[in-house]
C-alpha positions as CSV (number, residue, x, y, z in Angstrom):
1,X,89.6,92.7,107.3
2,X,88.9,95.5,104.8
3,X,91.2,95.9,101.9
4,X,91.7,99.2,100.3
5,X,92.5,99.2,96.6
6,X,95.9,100.6,95.5
7,X,95.8,104.4,95.0
8,X,96.9,106.0,91.7
9,X,100.5,106.8,91.2
10,X,101.3,110.2,92.7
11,X,104.3,112.5,92.2
12,X,106.3,113.5,95.3
13,X,108.3,116.8,95.5
14,X,111.5,115.0,94.7
15,X,109.9,113.9,91.4
16,X,110.0,110.2,92.2
17,X,106.8,108.2,91.4
18,X,105.4,106.0,94.0
19,X,102.3,103.8,94.4
20,X,100.7,103.5,97.8
21,X,98.8,100.4,98.9
22,X,97.0,100.4,102.2
23,X,95.8,97.4,104.2
24,X,93.9,98.1,107.3
25,X,91.1,96.8,109.5
26,X,88.6,99.3,110.8
27,X,89.7,100.8,114.1
28,X,87.3,100.9,117.1
29,X,86.1,104.3,117.8
30,X,85.9,103.5,121.5
31,X,88.7,104.5,123.9
32,X,91.1,101.9,125.1
33,X,94.2,100.0,123.9
34,X,94.3,99.2,120.2
35,X,94.3,95.5,119.5
36,X,97.4,94.3,117.7
37,X,95.2,92.8,114.9
38,X,94.2,96.4,114.0
39,X,97.7,97.5,113.0
40,X,97.6,99.6,109.9
41,X,100.2,99.0,107.2
42,X,101.1,101.0,104.1
43,X,103.4,99.9,101.3
44,X,104.9,102.7,99.3
45,X,106.3,101.1,96.1
46,X,109.2,103.1,94.6
47,X,108.7,103.0,90.8
48,X,111.9,104.7,89.7
49,X,115.0,102.6,90.7
50,X,116.9,104.1,93.5
51,X,120.4,103.3,94.8
52,X,119.9,103.4,98.6
53,X,122.7,102.6,101.0
54,X,121.9,102.2,104.7
55,X,123.7,103.9,107.6
56,X,126.9,102.2,108.8
57,X,125.2,100.6,111.8
58,X,122.9,98.5,109.5
59,X,124.7,98.3,106.2
60,X,123.3,96.8,103.1
61,X,125.4,94.3,101.2
62,X,124.5,95.7,97.8
63,X,122.4,98.5,96.3
64,X,118.7,97.7,96.6
65,X,116.8,99.4,93.7
66,X,113.0,99.6,93.7
67,X,112.4,98.1,97.2
68,X,109.1,99.3,98.7
69,X,108.9,101.5,101.8
70,X,106.9,99.7,104.5
71,X,105.2,102.1,106.9
72,X,103.7,100.8,110.1
73,X,103.5,101.5,113.9
74,X,106.4,100.1,115.8
75,X,105.6,97.1,117.9
76,X,106.7,96.2,121.4
77,X,109.4,93.9,120.2
78,X,113.1,93.8,120.8
79,X,113.8,94.3,117.1
80,X,111.7,97.4,116.8
81,X,112.8,99.0,120.0
82,X,116.5,98.4,119.3
83,X,116.1,99.9,115.8
84,X,114.3,103.0,117.2
85,X,116.8,103.6,120.0
86,X,119.7,103.5,117.5
87,X,117.9,105.9,115.1
88,X,116.9,108.1,118.1
89,X,120.5,108.4,119.1
90,X,121.5,109.2,115.6
91,X,119.0,112.0,115.2
92,X,120.0,113.7,118.4
93,X,123.6,113.6,117.5
94,X,123.3,114.6,113.9
95,X,120.5,117.2,114.1
96,X,120.9,119.0,117.5
97,X,118.8,122.0,116.6
98,X,115.9,119.9,115.4
99,X,115.1,118.3,118.7
100,X,114.7,119.5,122.3
101,X,116.4,116.5,123.8
102,X,120.1,115.8,123.9
103,X,121.8,112.4,124.0
104,X,122.7,113.0,127.6
105,X,119.2,113.8,128.9
106,X,116.9,111.9,126.4
107,X,114.2,109.8,128.2
108,X,113.2,107.7,125.2
109,X,115.2,104.6,126.3
110,X,114.1,101.0,125.8
111,X,112.0,100.8,129.1
112,X,110.2,104.1,128.4
113,X,109.5,102.9,124.8
114,X,107.9,99.7,126.0
115,X,105.5,101.6,128.2
116,X,104.8,104.2,125.5
117,X,104.1,101.7,122.8
118,X,101.5,100.0,124.9
119,X,99.6,103.2,125.4
120,X,96.3,103.9,123.5
121,X,97.3,107.6,123.4
122,X,100.6,107.3,121.6
123,X,102.3,105.7,118.6
124,X,105.6,105.6,116.9
125,X,105.5,105.3,113.1
126,X,108.4,103.6,111.4
127,X,109.3,103.6,107.7
128,X,111.3,100.5,106.7
129,X,113.3,99.8,103.6
130,X,114.7,96.3,103.0
131,X,113.9,95.5,106.7
132,X,115.8,98.5,108.0
133,X,114.3,101.4,109.9
134,X,115.1,104.5,107.9
135,X,112.5,107.1,109.2
136,X,110.3,107.7,112.2
137,X,107.5,110.0,113.4
138,X,106.1,110.1,116.9
139,X,102.5,110.8,117.8
140,X,101.0,111.5,121.3
141,X,97.7,112.7,122.6
142,X,97.7,115.4,125.2
143,X,97.0,113.8,128.6
144,X,95.3,116.8,130.4
145,X,91.5,116.8,130.2
146,X,91.3,120.3,128.8
147,X,93.7,119.5,126.1
148,X,92.5,116.0,125.0
149,X,91.4,117.5,121.7
150,X,95.1,118.0,120.8
151,X,97.6,115.6,119.4
152,X,101.3,116.3,118.8
153,X,103.7,115.0,116.2
154,X,107.3,114.8,117.3
155,X,110.7,113.3,116.6
156,X,110.4,113.2,112.8
157,X,113.6,112.1,111.3
158,X,115.1,110.3,108.2
159,X,118.5,108.8,108.2
160,X,120.7,110.9,105.8
161,X,121.4,108.0,103.4
162,X,117.6,107.5,102.8
163,X,116.6,111.1,102.3
164,X,114.7,111.9,99.0
165,X,112.7,108.6,99.1
166,X,109.6,110.2,100.7
167,X,110.0,108.3,103.9
168,X,109.3,111.2,106.3
169,X,106.2,112.2,104.3
170,X,105.0,108.6,104.5
171,X,105.6,108.4,108.3
172,X,103.9,111.7,109.0
173,X,101.0,111.0,106.8
174,X,100.5,107.7,108.6
175,X,100.6,109.5,112.0
176,X,98.0,111.9,110.8
177,X,95.8,109.0,109.8
178,X,96.1,107.4,113.2
179,X,95.2,110.7,114.9
180,X,92.0,110.9,112.9
181,X,90.9,107.6,114.5
182,X,91.2,109.0,118.0
183,X,87.7,110.2,119.2
184,X,87.7,113.8,120.1
185,X,91.0,114.8,118.6
186,X,90.5,117.9,116.4
187,X,94.0,119.3,116.0
188,X,97.5,118.1,115.4
189,X,100.4,120.3,116.3
190,X,104.1,120.2,115.9
191,X,107.2,122.4,116.0
192,X,110.0,122.7,113.5
193,X,113.4,124.4,113.8
194,X,114.2,127.4,111.6
195,X,117.2,125.4,110.5
196,X,115.0,122.9,108.8
197,X,113.1,124.7,105.9
198,X,112.7,121.5,104.0
199,X,110.9,119.9,106.9
200,X,108.7,123.0,107.2
201,X,107.7,122.9,103.5
202,X,106.8,119.2,104.0
203,X,104.5,120.0,106.8
204,X,102.9,122.9,104.9
205,X,102.3,120.6,102.0
206,X,100.4,118.2,104.3
207,X,98.2,121.0,105.6
208,X,100.0,122.4,108.6
209,X,99.9,126.2,109.1
210,X,102.5,128.2,111.1
211,X,100.9,130.3,113.8
212,X,103.9,131.6,115.7
213,X,107.7,131.7,116.1
214,X,109.5,131.1,119.4
215,X,112.8,133.0,119.3
216,X,115.9,131.4,120.9
217,X,113.9,128.1,121.6
218,X,117.0,125.9,121.5
219,X,120.7,126.6,122.1
220,X,123.6,124.4,121.1
221,X,127.1,125.5,122.0
222,X,125.8,129.0,122.8
223,X,124.0,129.4,119.5
224,X,120.3,130.0,119.7
225,X,117.7,129.1,117.0
226,X,114.0,129.8,116.7
227,X,111.2,127.2,116.4
228,X,108.1,127.6,114.3
229,X,105.0,126.3,115.8
230,X,102.4,124.7,113.4
231,X,98.9,123.3,113.6
232,X,96.5,121.4,111.4
233,X,92.7,121.0,111.8
234,X,91.6,117.5,111.3
């Protein structure tokens, strides 16, 4: 297993210093399922003490300053799947304009997740703090032959109590790194609601460029909002 030395301390937009340490084995460049032994982990060490409180469903007993953010692909385990299903429900209820699905029609249930997580063409990246899932980002490769050069990031979300820690940035950055290991993938695309300018600025800072706006893309209670479509060349 290759070990990558810790990177220098960097400054995030929220002015909190972090140190990122990566541990990864080299991924095979050949198509097929990824062995579990090739799981890539990143540890984002928060340098400045924080006072983070988890959401009510997974409460912390006390403030937990300076705990690292652990970033990794979710595994096909009951613990990871249950944590994601809970966070997925939260995101659809709390940010209705940010996601195309609603709690009533969402297909990302536990059974679907088990199938998706076993696929070589998809991944769900989780960011954990103190053992609790606080942020996620999905990644999927387009299945059609003429679009196999494209990958899509979707379902990016951070639970409100954990915002400002750099969790979404860490999850999306990890998703981009995985997409780079997929042979033949040249572009990553995503969409962001006009109601989420902070998310759009995050994507722009990572290299995504807006190429078009879709008016009235989502409607909630009769109110329509546009979506901005973005792309990044790998």
